[in-house]
C-alpha positions in Angstrom: -0.2 0.0 0.1 2.7 2.0 0.7 4.4 1.6 -2.8 0.7 2.6 -4.5 0.9 5.7 -2.3 4.4 6.8 -3.3 3.4 6.5 -7.1 0.4 8.1 -7.0 1.7 11.2 -4.5 5.0 11.4 -6.7 3.2 12.9 -10.0 0.9 15.0 -8.0 4.2 16.3 -6.1 5.8 16.9 -9.5 2.6 18.8 -10.9 1.9 20.9 -7.8 5.0 22.3 -8.3 4.4 24.1 -11.5 1.7 26.3 -13.0 -0.2 26.8 -16.6 -1.0 30.0 -18.4 -4.3 28.7 -20.4 -5.5 31.0 -23.6 -9.0 30.9 -24.0 -10.6 33.1 -26.4 -7.6 35.3 -26.7 -7.6 35.8 -23.0 -5.1 34.4 -20.9 -5.6 33.0 -17.7 -2.9 32.0 -15.0 -4.3 28.2 -13.7 -3.1 27.7 -10.0 -0.8 24.6 -9.1 -3.9 23.0 -7.2 -6.1 23.1 -10.0 -3.3 20.8 -12.5 -2.8 18.7 -9.2 -6.8 18.1 -8.7 -7.2 17.1 -12.3 -4.4 15.0 -12.5 -5.8 13.1 -8.9 -9.1 12.9 -10.9 -7.4 11.0 -13.4 -5.0 9.0 -12.0 -6.7 7.6 -8.8 -9.6 5.8 -10.7 -7.3 4.5 -13.2 -5.1 2.9 -10.5 -8.6 1.7 -9.1 -10.2 0.8 -11.8 -7.1 -1.2 -13.1 -6.5 -2.8 -10.1 -10.3 -4.2 -10.2 -9.8 -5.8 -13.3 -6.6 -7.2 -12.9 -7.7 -8.9 -9.3 -10.4 -10.7 -11.1 -8.2 -13.0 -13.0 -7.2 -15.8 -11.7 -3.7 -16.8 -11.1 -2.1 -20.3 -10.6 0.9 -20.3 -8.5 3.5 -21.4 -10.0 5.2 -24.1 -7.0 1.8 -25.7 -5.9 -0.5 -25.4 -9.1 -3.6 -23.6 -6.9 -5.3 -21.1 -8.0 -6.7 -17.9 -6.6 -7.6 -13.8 -6.7 -5.2 -12.0 -5.4 -5.8 -8.5 -3.5 -6.5 -5.5 -6.0 -3.5 -3.7 -4.3 -1.2 -6.3 -4.4 -1.6 -6.9 -8.1 -1.2 -3.1 -9.0 2.4 -3.2 -7.3 3.6 -6.1 -8.4 6.2 -6.9 -10.6 5.0 -8.0 -13.9 6.9 -9.5 -16.8 4.0 -9.8 -19.5 1.1 -11.5 -18.1 3.2 -13.0 -15.5 3.0 -11.0 -11.6 5.2 -11.5 -8.6 2.4 -12.7 -6.2 2.2 -14.3 -2.9 0.2 -17.7 -3.2 -2.5 -17.7 -0.4 -2.0 -21.1 -0.2 1.4 -22.5 0.3 2.9 -18.6 0.9 5.3 -19.0 -2.0 6.1 -15.4 -3.5 7.0 -16.1 -7.2 6.1 -15.1 -10.8 2.3 -16.6 -11.0 0.5 -17.1 -14.7 -3.0 -16.3 -15.3 -5.3 -18.7 -16.4 -8.3 -19.0 -18.7 -10.9 -19.8 -16.0 
């Protein structure tokens, strides 16, 4: 969860240090940093939540014991992945390694 928070906060912090000037119908507006940060948060946070929910609905097979399981959404988001394989901890044998998604 700490990694997810850091991954979400880092772009917001980088954008919070900036402001931008918007030209709209031949008028110039200075947009404050918190508006840019709020719009960014409104895009990034739902994207992370929806991606995590989608990936946690997949069934993964443990490479050690062969059991299938559904991981929690926050574990899937911060896990290392290589293609479709993800490093997850099996809830049955507690082995941590690459798990393949199944077609179930």
